[in-house]
Structures are given as C-alpha cells and as structure tokens.
C-alpha positions as CSV (number, residue, x, y, z in Angstrom):
1,M,100.0,117.5,68.6
2,Q,102.5,115.4,70.4
3,I,104.0,112.6,69.0
4,S,104.9,109.4,71.3
5,T,108.2,108.2,70.8
6,R,107.3,105.1,72.5
7,N,105.5,103.4,70.0
8,R,107.7,101.3,67.6
9,V,107.2,100.3,63.6
10,V,106.4,96.9,61.9
11,I,108.3,96.6,58.8
12,L,106.9,94.2,56.0
13,V,109.0,93.3,53.1
14,D,107.4,91.0,50.7
15,E,109.4,89.0,48.0
16,Y,112.5,89.8,50.0
17,D,114.4,87.0,47.6
18,K,113.0,88.3,44.3
19,P,116.2,90.3,43.4
20,M,118.6,87.6,43.9
21,I,116.2,84.6,42.5
22,D,116.2,87.1,39.3
23,S,120.0,87.8,39.3
24,L,121.0,83.9,39.2
25,N,121.1,83.7,35.6
26,K,123.3,87.2,35.4
27,A,126.9,87.5,35.6
28,K,128.3,86.3,38.8
29,E,129.3,90.0,39.8
30,V,125.7,91.3,39.0
31,H,124.3,88.3,41.8
32,E,127.2,89.4,44.2
33,E,126.3,93.2,44.2
34,I,122.6,92.3,44.5
35,K,123.5,90.2,47.6
36,E,125.5,92.7,49.3
37,T,122.8,95.7,48.5
38,S,120.4,93.1,50.3
39,H,122.8,92.8,52.9
40,N,123.4,96.4,53.7
41,F,119.7,97.0,53.6
42,Y,119.0,94.7,56.3
43,Q,122.0,95.8,58.2
44,V,120.1,99.6,57.9
45,I,117.0,98.0,59.4
46,K,119.1,96.2,62.3
47,S,120.5,99.6,63.3
48,G,117.2,100.7,64.1
49,D,116.3,97.9,66.4
50,E,114.9,99.7,69.3
51,H,112.5,101.7,66.9
52,I,110.9,98.3,65.5
53,K,108.6,96.2,67.1
54,F,108.9,93.2,64.6
55,V,109.8,92.8,60.4
56,L,107.9,90.3,58.7
57,L,109.8,88.8,55.2
58,T,108.0,86.9,52.6
59,G,109.7,84.9,50.1
60,V,110.2,81.5,48.7
61,S,113.8,81.0,49.7
62,Q,114.4,79.6,53.3
63,F,116.6,82.8,54.8
64,S,118.5,80.6,57.5
65,G,121.3,80.2,55.0
66,L,121.8,83.4,53.3
67,S,124.7,85.2,54.4
68,I,122.3,88.6,53.7
69,F,120.9,87.9,57.2
70,S,124.3,87.7,59.2
71,G,123.7,90.6,61.4
72,L,120.3,89.8,62.1
73,N,119.2,87.8,65.2
74,N,115.9,86.3,66.5
75,L,114.9,85.2,62.9
76,H,111.8,82.4,62.7
77,D,110.9,80.4,59.9
78,V,107.0,80.5,59.4
79,Q,106.0,78.2,56.8
C-alpha cells in the first residue's frame, strides 16, 4: 500500500476559546499561561501549513483581536 503525500489534512478545533473564557475569573498568571499555550498550539499548526488544506475553528469570541493568532494568516470570520 502506497501512502500519498499530496493529500492535505483538515483540522477542526471546536470551542477554541473555551480555555481562555474559563480562565477569565482566575489569577492573571493562569489566564496568561493559557493564552501563551494556545498561541504556541496555533504556531505549531502554522508550521505544518504545506500539509493542511484548511483549519476550521469554532467559538464564541471573535478571533481578529486575539494575539494567540498573530502568526496565522488568511483568517476569515464566518458568522
């Protein structure tokens, strides 16, 4: 069996903002750590760009102003 390397994956992230929303009422350090972890997670996704067809994120927060996505491009808000 031969595996094709031309096929790209689709990544689905449901409720991407839940950890950050849940940490709003916690210590500032906890909230900042969650933001940093989220940012690092999306940087890893970005580094695999050539293997990704698209990424779909769901959540209640509008992502355009969130610094966790600073390394990503081509973001489109679908409401």
